Every structure is written in structure tokens, then in C-alpha cells.
N, C-alpha and C positions, 0 to 999 in steps of 0.2 A: 141919686146923686151924693146926697149927705151919706146915706148909709154906706156907699162904697167908701168914702172918705174916713167915716169910723172904722170899718172893717181895716182899712189900709192903716190907719193910726193905730188902733188896737194890737195887729199884727207885729208892726213895727216896734212897739213898745214891749210885746211878750218877748219877742226872738231878742230883742236888745238886752231886756233883763235877764234872760237866760245865760247868753254868751257873757253877761257881766259879772254873773254870780260863778260861772265856769273860770273865768279869767283870775278872779279872786281868789277861787279855792287854789288854783295852780299857782298863782303867785305865791300865795301861802306854803303849800307843800314844797315849792321848787325853793323857797329860801331856807326852809326846815330840812329838807331832805335833797338837796339838790345832787350830792354824790351817790346817793342809793338811787335816785331816780334816772340817772342816766346810766349807771351802770347795769340796771333793771332793763331799760328801754333802748339804748342807744346801742349798747353792746352786740345784741342780736336782733338783726333786722326781721329774720322769719318770725321772732316773738312779736315783733310791732305789728305786722301782718294779720297773722292770728288774732291777737286783741283787737285790733282796730276794725277787722272784718267783724269778729263777735259782738263789737259793741255796735256795729252799725245795722246788724241782724235785729237788735231789740228794737221792738216796736216803738215808734217816737224819735226825735230829732235829737232828743239830748245826747246820747253815745256819739252821733255824729259832731254836735258840737263841742262835746270832751276833745274830741281827737283832734279837731280844729286848732282848740285853744291851745292843745300840747305843741302841735305842729308850728303856731305862732312863736313858740317858746323854745322852739329848737330842741324840742325832746323826743319828735318822732321824724322819720323821714317822709319824703315826699311819698313814696309808695305808702306809705301806711296812710296816709292821707287819702290816695286813691283808693286804698282798699276799703276803707270806711265808707266812702261816696258811692262805691260800686255796690257794697253790701247793703246799704240802707235804701228802705221804702219808705222811710218818714212815717208821716201821719197815715201814709196809703196801706202801711201794714195793718192796720185797724180794720181798714175797709175789706182785706185780703182775708182777714182771719173771721170777719163777719159773713161775707160772702163766698168764701170757697175754705171752708175750716179744715177739709180734709188735704187739700191742695197747698194751703199755704205753708205748712212745714217744708214740704219738697221744693218750693219757690224760694224760702229763707235759705235752706242747705244750698241750693245753686248758688244764690247770691253771695252768700259768705265763701264760698269756695272759689267763685270767680274773683271775689274782692281778693283773695289771699295770691291769686295767681297774677292778678293785674298789678298786685303791690311789687311782687318781684319783677315783673317786667318794666314797671312805671321805672324803679330805682335802677334797673339794669340801663333802660334809656339815658337817663339822667347821668350815669357816670360814663356812659360810652361816649356822649356828645357834650359831656360837660357844660351842661347845663346851668344857668347862672339863675339860682333862686333867691326870693328875699332875704334879708339879713333876720337873722334869729332878734328877737326881742325878749332881750333876758332882765330879769328884775336887777336894777341898780343897788350893790349892796352899800349900806352905810354902817357908820360905826356901831349904831345901836343892834345891828343885823347880827356883828360879830362877837357882842359880849358873852361870855359864858352863863352870865347871873339869870338869862331867861328871856323869853317872848315878850316885846314891849306892844301891847296891843294899840296904843295910842300912837306910836311910830308907825306902826303899819298900816293903820287907818289914812294916817295923815300922808306919809312919804309915798307908800305904796297903793293904796285904793284910790285915793284923792290926786296926788300929783301924777302917777304913772297912769294908773288906767282909766281913771275918769277925763285927767286934762288931755293925754295924749291919744288916748283911743276911742273913747265912747262915743264923742259927738260923730266922728267920721265912720263910726262903725252904723248908728243912727242913721246918718245920711245916705250911705250907702242902701241900707235894707230899705230906708223910705223910697228911694229912688227905684229900686228894682222892683217894689211891689207898684208903685205907680204904673211902671211899665208894664210889669204883667197883668193889671187891671186893663189896661188900654188894649192890650192883644190876646187877653183869654176869651173874650167872645168868639174869636176867629180859629181856635184850636180844637173845635169838637169835630173830630174826624168820624164819628160815627158813621154818618150818613155820605160819606165820600166813595164813590165808586171807583176804587183803587185797588191795584194788588197788596198783597200780604207783605210782599218786599218793599214797597213803598210805604205800607204802614210802619215798618221797623224803622225804616230812615226817618219818617216824621216822629216816631215815638223818640228816636236818639236825639233827634234836634229838640222836642219838647223836654227831654231830659235837662239840657242845658239852663232852664228856667230855674231862677232861685227859690222857689217854692213849691211845695208839693200838690197844691189845687189842682193844676194842670196835668198833674202826672195819674191823677184819679181817673182821668178819661180812659186811660189805656189798663188800668187795674179793672174798671167796670167792663171795658171791651172784653176783656179776658174772660171776667166772670160769666159775661153772656155768650161766651163760645167763641170767639174770635182767636185764631191760632197765633198769639203772641207769647213770649216770655218776657214777659217784661221784669283872705289875711291882706295877700297884696292882689293886686289888678292882673299882674302878669302870673300870678302862680294859680290865681283862679283860673285864667284861660288857659294854663298847661293842664291843671287837672280836668277840667271840662273836655279838653280836648282828649285826653287818655280815656275819660269815661264814655265820651261819644263813641270813640273808636272801639272800645271794648263792648258797649252796648249793641252796635251793628255787628260785630263778629259774633256774638252771643245770640243774638236774635236771629240773623241770618243762618246761624248752624242749627238752633231750633227748628226751624223753618223747615232746614234741609233734611231733619230727622224726624218730621211730620208733626211737629208740635204745634 
């Protein structure tokens, strides 16, 4: 019990710290290079999809955290957010590289291409149905930010890091992550599907459902299943639900299509 609590707190603090650093970096970049970043990222959506998917393919979760932080700032579209979350395997990518070193590059390529495709579809759906997304959280500009004399570190730390990121976002981020890991710890003993006498189609549906979970530990079950020969290709609450719905639908389509092709 104590070990589980320590693991939950460790993961929560770890991810909170990573996201916090990403938010600080993007806050700084947006203040200094806002016009350039908007021209480069928001002008051409297809570039967003490609960049987001490429960051998602990189093993680990940092690329996904970075794109999520960009999305929170309004610098990428909902489609880019969907693209990175489709493309990423999180920490499971390291397991894939270890267990299936020859197959892993193909799976990463498929995930990346699927991410780009899903990005196009997701933004098309948002535009077609006029889906209301969360309001962008852009840094508030102060007089010190506009002076031509240069960058003020003390002002940035005080107004942007402390008053904006830490006071407005950090606690809620920590609590949401903590709650998610507590729930995950409670249900994870029941997601081991290796011994279930079910069809491959049912396994695909279960895999898509497990993909909703906000942590990569449960996802490793399906990576290990695939490695053992099973035929599988594996900000705001509202936006999280939207993007999870898109990812589940995409996962079902891709997984069932792979089964149909004999994988």
C-alpha cells in the first residue's frame, strides 16, 4: 500500500515537473517570438500535423507534453493535438524497441502516418460541426514585456512563472494527475487481458478502451501481447474527452483494419 502511494506521488510529481518546465519554455518563447511562432505553426495546419506526429513518434512522453502545452497556448490546432496522441507510444516505445527491434520502426511509422491522417480528420470535424473548444491560455503582456531594452528575468519569473503558471495552472494540473493515477492504480489489476478467452476483435475494442487511460503503464499490456505473438497493431476536461473520443475511434478503425489485413 505504501509502495503504491509512493509510486503515485512520484509519477504525479514527475509529470507535473515536466509539464511545468514545458509551460515555462513555451511561455518564454511565446512572449519573445509570438508573431514568428504563430506564422510558422498556425498558418499551415498540415505542418502542425506532421510536426506533432513526428514529436509523438519519439520514444517517451516529452514530445506529447510539448504539443499539449502548445495547444493550451493556442499555437496548434485540435487536429495537431489528436495527431500527437495517436502517434505517441509513450514509454511503451522503449518496450517495443527492446522486445521487437525489427518491427518497432514499422509500428512507429504507421502510428506517425495515422497521426497525420487523424489530425486532418479531427480538424475537419471540428470545423464542420463548429465544435466549441477550450479558450486559449495566452500569456498576459505587461509593460515590461513590451520595452525594447531587453528581457527582464525577474519580471518573467515573478509575473509569468509564479503568478501565471504556478498560481493559475500548477495546482489543478497536480490534482488532476494525482486523481488520474489513483483511479488507474485502482483499476489496473483488472486490465490484464492476456488470459481472457476472447476474440481478436474484442481485444482490439479492449485495447482502444485502455487507450483512454492517462498513463502508459496499462498500455504496456498490449505492447507485450503483440510482442508475444497476439495479432494486434497496437488541458481542459472537455477537450480531453473530445481528443480521447477521436483517438478511440481511430484506434478501433486502425486495429480492425489491421486484423482484416491479417496482422
